[in-house]
N, CA, C and O of each residue as an XYZ file, in Angstrom:
524
protein
N     -84.065     17.325     83.217
C     -84.649     16.245     82.675
C     -85.775     15.453     83.568
O     -85.553     15.261     84.764
N     -86.833     15.057     83.034
C     -88.220     15.103     83.346
C     -88.230     14.560     84.933
O     -88.981     15.107     85.740
N     -87.373     13.474     85.329
C     -87.753     12.894     86.714
C     -87.857     11.489     86.243
O     -88.153     10.722     87.159
N     -87.714     10.980     85.192
C     -87.925      9.600     85.093
C     -86.727      8.654     85.908
O     -86.707      7.639     86.604
N     -85.786      9.616     85.386
C     -84.226      8.554     85.999
C     -84.091      8.777     87.727
O     -83.345      8.113     88.446
N     -85.106     10.001     88.236
C     -85.017     10.208     89.609
C     -86.372      9.408     90.203
O     -86.145      9.074     91.366
N     -87.545      9.050     89.814
C     -88.463      8.580     89.934
C     -88.156      7.541     90.683
O     -88.298      7.643     91.902
N     -87.608      6.168     90.028
C     -87.326      5.066     90.621
C     -86.249      4.827     92.112
O     -86.046      3.875     92.865
N     -85.690      6.372     92.015
C     -84.910      6.080     93.952
C     -86.052      7.020     94.451
O     -86.340      6.389     95.468
N     -86.689      7.817     94.451
C     -87.351      8.144     95.234
C     -88.423      6.846     95.814
O     -88.731      6.666     96.992
N     -88.920      5.941     94.507
C     -90.190      5.361     95.122
C     -89.060      3.868     95.346
O     -89.949      3.021     95.264
N     -88.414      3.455     95.453
C     -87.658      2.486     96.240
C     -87.493      2.923     97.489
O     -88.071      2.351     98.413
N     -86.513      4.222     97.746
C     -86.485      4.130     99.193
C     -86.807      5.794     99.693
O     -86.030      6.730     99.886
N     -88.028      5.712     99.781
C     -88.435      7.606     99.795
C     -88.092      7.268    101.433
O     -89.212      7.585    101.835
N     -87.599      6.987    102.288
C     -87.657      7.180    103.493
C     -86.062      7.837    104.089
O     -85.775      8.211    105.226
N     -85.254      7.802    102.906
C     -83.669      8.004    102.680
C     -84.094      9.653    102.445
O     -83.632     10.303    103.383
N     -84.716     10.377    101.629
C     -84.855     11.534    101.377
C     -85.411     12.428    102.744
O     -86.567     12.231    103.121
N     -84.752     13.177    103.292
C     -85.419     14.465    104.230
C     -86.193     15.567    103.898
O     -85.914     16.195    102.877
N     -87.173     15.918    104.642
C     -88.219     16.541    104.382
C     -87.452     17.974    103.703
O     -87.995     18.615    102.804
N     -86.573     18.219    104.090
C     -85.507     19.446    103.653
C     -85.425     19.270    102.031
O     -86.011     20.017    101.247
N     -84.740     18.346    101.714
C     -84.560     17.740    100.175
C     -85.735     17.562     99.676
O     -85.876     17.600     98.454
N     -86.700     17.357    100.435
C     -87.681     17.139     99.062
C     -88.434     18.739     98.832
O     -88.851     19.122     97.739
N     -88.492     19.496    100.028
C     -88.913     20.597     99.958
C     -87.988     21.301     98.416
O     -88.546     21.644     97.373
N     -86.735     21.351     98.653
C     -86.155     22.358     97.943
C     -85.913     21.109     96.359
O     -85.445     21.612     95.338
N     -86.180     19.984     96.357
C     -86.310     19.609     95.269
C     -87.894     20.148     94.457
O     -87.863     20.689     93.352
N     -89.060     19.923     95.124
C     -90.127     20.707     94.645
C     -89.879     21.765     94.283
O     -89.998     21.911     93.066
N     -89.506     22.783     94.949
C     -89.264     24.601     94.298
C     -88.742     24.326     93.376
O     -89.325     24.497     92.306
N     -86.851     23.549     93.422
C     -86.361     23.640     92.192
C     -87.016     23.020     90.763
O     -86.928     23.531     89.646
N     -87.630     21.891     91.095
C     -87.965     21.493     89.939
C     -89.504     22.133     89.373
O     -89.870     22.257     88.205
N     -90.153     22.438     90.482
C     -91.287     23.092     90.125
C     -90.976     24.668     89.052
O     -91.720     25.181     88.217
N     -89.884     24.999     89.417
C     -89.616     26.133     89.146
C     -88.899     25.955     87.823
O     -88.820     26.988     87.159
N     -88.279     24.700     87.222
C     -87.883     24.073     85.797
C     -89.102     24.140     85.267
O     -89.423     25.087     84.550
N     -89.967     23.093     85.570
C     -90.737     23.052     84.973
C     -91.708     23.814     84.583
O     -92.387     23.425     83.632
N     -91.982     24.972     85.164
C     -92.649     26.185     84.700
C     -91.881     26.774     83.352
O     -92.358     26.777     82.217
N     -90.506     27.297     83.770
C     -89.904     27.728     82.740
C     -89.942     26.476     81.318
O     -90.109     26.961     80.198
N     -89.857     25.635     81.379
C     -89.901     24.559     80.045
C     -90.819     24.723     79.566
O     -90.882     25.158     78.417
N     -92.293     24.303     80.596
C     -93.581     24.217     79.866
C     -93.461     25.357     78.824
O     -93.527     25.214     77.603
N     -93.232     26.790     79.669
C     -93.536     28.002     78.776
C     -92.912     28.280     77.529
O     -93.265     28.927     76.543
N     -91.497     27.372     77.936
C     -90.660     28.365     76.865
C     -90.256     27.026     75.653
O     -90.188     27.279     74.450
N     -90.077     25.982     76.072
C     -89.634     24.710     75.520
C     -90.566     23.483     75.027
O     -91.736     23.381     75.395
N     -90.031     22.701     74.289
C     -90.751     21.851     73.767
C     -90.725     20.747     74.983
O     -89.975     20.943     75.939
N     -91.518     19.642     74.927
C     -91.115     18.737     75.887
C     -92.596     18.372     76.514
O     -93.467     19.241     76.515
N     -92.923     16.690     77.197
C     -93.592     16.616     77.623
C     -94.369     17.089     79.204
O     -93.828     18.046     79.759
N     -94.894     16.818     79.514
C     -95.422     17.829     80.774
C     -95.814     16.074     81.393
O     -96.062     16.326     82.572
N     -95.917     15.182     81.304
C     -96.723     13.769     81.988
C     -95.794     14.038     83.011
O     -95.905     14.899     83.884
N     -94.691     13.089     82.813
C     -93.945     12.755     83.646
C     -92.874     13.754     84.497
O     -92.393     13.293     85.531
N     -92.508     15.083     84.079
C     -92.328     15.730     85.523
C     -93.555     16.289     86.393
O     -93.386     16.784     87.508
N     -94.771     16.166     85.792
C     -96.257     16.473     86.858
C     -95.931     14.958     87.773
O     -95.745     14.897     88.988
N     -95.930     14.041     86.998
C     -95.986     12.691     88.025
C     -94.548     12.690     88.909
O     -94.644     12.117     89.994
N     -93.336     13.213     88.606
C     -92.516     13.010     89.839
C     -93.019     14.021     90.707
O     -92.901     13.901     91.927
N     -93.584     15.031     90.171
C     -93.429     16.246     91.517
C     -94.490     15.985     91.928
O     -94.458     16.649     92.964
N     -95.607     15.435     91.922
C     -96.726     14.577     92.555
C     -96.257     13.771     93.452
O     -96.688     13.858     94.601
N     -95.379     12.920     93.149
C     -94.587     11.504     93.780
C     -93.699     12.150     94.960
O     -93.593     11.621     96.066
N     -93.109     13.292     94.609
C     -91.930     14.503     95.549
C     -93.010     14.803     96.949
O     -92.648     14.376     98.045
N     -94.400     15.594     96.814
C     -95.295     16.237     97.009
C     -95.683     15.057     97.810
O     -95.916     15.253     99.003
N     -95.798     13.751     97.290
C     -96.836     12.687     98.104
C     -95.718     12.139     99.460
O     -96.095     12.133    100.632
N     -94.258     11.685     99.005
C     -93.287     11.297     99.833
C     -93.537     12.361    100.816
O     -93.567     11.852    101.936
N     -93.751     13.776    100.861
C     -93.305     14.947    101.463
C     -94.270     14.748    102.784
O     -93.837     14.712    103.936
N     -95.875     14.605    102.349
C     -96.745     14.660    102.614
C     -96.671     13.165    103.844
O     -96.941     13.221    105.044
N     -96.267     12.055    103.134
C     -95.692     10.928    103.975
C     -95.004     11.287    105.183
O     -95.546     10.725    106.134
N     -93.870     12.111    105.585
C     -93.234     12.250    106.256
C     -93.623     13.498    107.047
O     -92.869     13.627    108.012
N     -94.429     14.338    106.976
C     -95.425     14.919    108.003
C     -96.334     14.391    108.535
O     -96.527     14.594    109.734
N     -97.444     13.272    107.546
C     -98.368     13.022    107.961
C     -98.023     10.991    108.109
O     -98.371     10.070    107.372
N     -97.191     11.011    109.440
C     -97.367      9.400    109.309
C     -98.086      8.433    109.102
O     -97.559      7.322    109.052
N     -99.629      8.593    108.904
C    -101.027      8.273    109.051
C    -100.826      7.562    107.551
O    -101.097      6.378    107.351
N    -100.335      8.425    106.579
C    -100.275      8.504    105.357
C     -99.879      7.869    104.368
O    -100.421      7.646    103.285
N     -98.196      7.373    105.083
C     -97.010      6.374    104.821
C     -96.356      6.804    103.684
O     -96.856      7.567    102.857
N     -94.928      6.192    103.611
C     -94.228      6.962    102.014
C     -95.126      6.057    100.766
O     -94.984      6.656     99.700
N     -95.938      4.889    100.610
C     -95.872      4.379     99.690
C     -97.445      4.845     99.286
O     -97.735      5.230     98.153
N     -98.341      4.756    100.314
C     -99.813      5.686    100.025
C     -99.322      7.116     99.799
O    -100.238      7.478     99.061
N     -98.522      8.197     99.908
C     -98.599      8.846     99.240
C     -97.747      9.100     98.141
O     -98.048     10.029     97.391
N     -96.555      8.311     97.881
C     -96.147      8.005     96.501
C     -97.485      8.240     95.270
O     -97.636      9.002     94.315
N     -98.200      7.282     95.817
C     -99.381      6.791     94.856
C    -100.409      8.117     95.125
O    -100.667      8.790     94.127
N    -100.796      8.381     95.956
C    -101.660      9.802     95.479
C    -101.159     10.879     95.336
O    -101.974     11.696     94.909
N     -99.826     11.412     95.552
C     -99.286     12.114     94.687
C     -98.904     12.057     93.405
O     -98.595     13.144     92.916
N     -98.823     10.989     92.624
C     -98.663     10.640     91.187
C     -99.817     10.886     90.823
O     -99.760     11.782     89.982
N    -100.953     10.536     91.025
C    -102.163     10.560     90.346
C    -102.576     11.807     90.589
O    -103.391     12.280     89.797
N    -102.180     12.515     91.573
C    -102.662     13.904     91.771
C    -101.896     15.006     90.734
O    -102.590     15.695     89.987
N    -100.723     15.102     90.736
C     -99.634     15.143     89.967
C    -100.145     15.362     87.841
O    -100.202     16.245     86.984
N    -100.378     13.889     87.997
C    -100.597     13.728     86.370
C    -102.332     14.466     86.362
O    -102.580     15.329     85.520
N    -102.922     14.227     86.904
C    -104.609     14.990     87.137
C    -104.644     15.944     86.913
O    -105.546     16.305     86.158
N    -103.573     17.057     87.490
C    -104.196     18.314     87.270
C    -103.701     18.512     86.154
O    -104.234     19.506     85.660
N    -102.723     17.942     85.300
C    -102.248     18.841     83.985
C    -103.516     18.041     83.092
O    -103.521     18.136     81.865
N    -104.375     17.404     83.677
C    -105.673     17.703     82.282
C    -106.160     16.044     82.139
O    -107.223     15.747     81.593
N    -105.184     14.982     82.735
C    -105.109     14.093     82.536
C    -105.782     12.984     83.522
O    -105.186     11.936     83.770
N    -106.935     13.251     84.013
C    -107.449     12.320     85.219
C    -107.141     10.501     84.928
O    -106.573      9.780     85.747
N    -107.758      9.967     83.364
C    -107.697      8.379     83.539
C    -106.380      7.956     83.334
O    -105.905      6.872     83.671
N    -105.770      8.958     82.712
C    -104.285      8.499     82.281
C    -103.415      8.536     83.585
O    -102.380      7.898     83.776
N    -104.074      9.463     84.503
C    -103.120      9.493     85.864
C    -103.154      8.305     86.614
O    -102.190      7.779     87.171
N    -104.432      7.871     86.596
C    -104.613      6.311     87.360
C    -103.917      5.365     86.905
O    -103.062      4.840     87.619
N    -104.205      4.839     85.254
C    -103.311      4.316     84.858
C    -101.726      3.982     84.100
O    -101.157      3.088     83.472
N    -101.513      5.177     84.569
C     -99.960      5.337     84.815
C     -99.158      4.988     86.196
O     -98.137      4.363     86.485
N    -100.175      5.733     86.903
C    -100.018      5.367     88.331
C    -100.062      3.841     88.873
O     -99.215      3.219     89.514
N    -100.986      3.557     88.528
C    -100.741      1.968     88.576
C     -99.569      0.710     88.122
O     -98.916     -0.171     88.681
N     -99.763      1.217     86.851
C     -98.238      0.766     86.079
C     -96.987      1.304     86.819
O     -96.144      0.519     87.253
N     -96.874      2.593     86.955
C     -95.902      2.289     87.916
C     -95.355      1.760     89.308
O     -94.171      1.773     89.644
N     -96.340      1.330     90.000
C     -96.799      1.125     91.196
C     -96.676     -0.622     91.482
O     -96.185     -1.063     92.521
N     -97.264     -1.595     90.258
C     -97.433     -2.433     90.098
C     -98.303     -3.237     90.866
O     -99.517     -3.086     90.732
N     -97.773     -4.209     91.781
C     -98.688     -5.004     92.818
C     -98.763     -3.844     93.585
O     -99.922     -3.432     93.622
N     -97.925     -3.114     94.253
C     -98.529     -2.217     95.338
C     -99.565     -1.459     95.080
O    -100.203     -1.040     96.046
N     -99.958     -1.120     93.810
C    -101.047     -0.328     93.527
C    -102.275     -1.191     93.686
O    -103.393     -0.687     93.794
N    -102.087     -2.358     93.696
C    -103.631     -3.552     93.880
C    -104.435     -2.823     95.883
O    -105.658     -2.837     96.017
N    -103.914     -2.527     96.576
C    -104.422     -1.992     97.271
C    -104.981     -0.667     97.503
O    -106.056     -0.417     98.047
N    -103.981      0.300     96.948
C    -104.302      1.467     96.883
C    -105.199      2.125     95.659
O    -105.262      3.344     95.499
N    -105.802      1.287     94.917
C    -106.603      1.896     93.508
C    -107.580      2.677     94.233
O    -107.490      3.766     93.666
N    -108.447      2.797     95.122
C    -109.702      3.652     95.706
C    -108.865      4.662     96.026
O    -109.416      5.762     95.981
N    -107.714      4.672     96.337
C    -107.021      6.278     96.573
C    -106.252      6.989     95.426
O    -105.704      8.090     95.375
N    -106.375      6.138     94.657
C    -105.475      6.823     93.243
C    -106.570      7.214     92.691
O    -106.506      8.119     91.859
N    -107.494      6.778     92.938
C    -109.081      7.113     91.789
C    -109.590      8.239     92.647
O    -109.867      9.347     92.188
N    -109.681      7.965     93.690
C    -110.301      9.400     94.351
C    -109.011     10.577     94.792
O    -109.390     11.336     95.683
N    -107.834     10.784     94.394
C    -106.723     11.417     94.734
C    -106.852     11.556     93.017
O    -106.256     12.632     92.966
N    -107.067     11.370     92.084
C    -106.960     12.065     90.585
C    -108.281     12.312     90.357
O    -108.119     13.338     89.697
N    -109.505     12.160     90.392
C    -110.677     12.701     90.739
C    -110.671     13.950     91.567
O    -111.116     14.966     91.033
N    -110.205     14.019     92.863
C    -110.381     15.239     93.607
C    -109.743     16.334     92.903
O    -110.266     17.431     92.706
N    -108.282     15.885     92.439
C    -106.961     16.862     91.974
C    -107.832     17.499     90.669
O    -108.017     18.709     90.536
N    -108.263     16.621     89.865
C    -108.952     17.138     88.317
C    -110.076     18.247     88.915
O    -109.873     19.444     88.712
N    -110.869     17.951     89.411
C    -111.855     18.368     89.628
C    -111.779     20.238     90.687
O    -112.307     21.350     90.637
N    -111.033     19.684     91.285
C    -110.638     21.198     91.915
C    -109.331     22.016     91.130
O    -108.817     23.098     91.412
N    -108.975     20.916     89.891
C    -108.066     22.250     88.997
C    -109.152     23.146     88.282
O    -109.224     24.369     88.169
N    -110.029     22.063     87.808
C    -111.292     22.388     86.763
C    -111.909     23.913     87.661
O    -112.069     24.981     87.069
N    -112.128     23.766     88.821
C    -112.716     24.971     89.778
C    -111.868     26.062     89.652
O    -112.148     27.207     89.297
N    -110.863     25.612     89.962
C    -109.992     26.647     90.055
C    -109.183     27.967     88.723
O    -108.696     29.097     88.758
N    -109.471     26.891     87.696
C    -109.240     27.406     86.246
C    -110.448     28.082     85.865
O    -110.415     29.169     85.287
N    -111.655     27.412     86.201
C    -113.175     28.528     85.650
C    -113.135     29.503     86.463
O    -113.780     30.459     86.031
N    -112.524     29.732     87.733
C    -112.960     30.745     88.189
C    -111.936     32.192     88.111
O    -112.066     33.370     88.443
N    -110.735     31.249     87.394
C    -109.602     31.866     87.264
C    -109.901     33.247     85.703
O    -109.652     34.437     85.506
N    -110.572     32.069     84.938
C    -111.140     32.881     83.551
C    -112.635     33.351     84.116
O    -113.035     34.022     83.164
N    -113.154     33.368     84.609
C    -114.412     34.457     85.212
C    -114.066     35.663     85.640
O    -114.533     36.745     85.285
N    -113.195     35.433     86.448
C    -112.646     36.983     86.808
C    -111.576     37.872     86.221
O    -111.114     38.858     86.795
N    -111.165     37.364     84.836
C    -110.492     37.682     83.721
C    -111.373     38.440     82.995
O    -111.221     39.611     82.650
N    -112.125     37.853     82.821
C    -113.509     38.564     82.169
C    -113.966     40.047     82.280
O    -115.011     40.413     81.743
């Protein structure tokens, strides 16, 4: 599944997930996402948002300064921006987080722009080395 069903569970109680469970979830879901994108039809937005959200919550467990909700917002925005949709990632993150996104808008925007630019830089370097 794309992560739509599990995302509300992750968002409502992010502290309930252990760091080990989040790492296993990221690895398994990341592998499944890579196989599905390469071989099957389907959207890439919600799996990327879910992987970003899980990575953000994991960052919130490792770095308590970030916090769970902040990490969730930053990860969701970065996950969707990496697939080439920076404006959509900001909009989608804002809509999914509702009122909590009001205070987090600067972090959401910076996360989306940073991840999009970094992805573009890495992609251009990779394509230059192939030539």
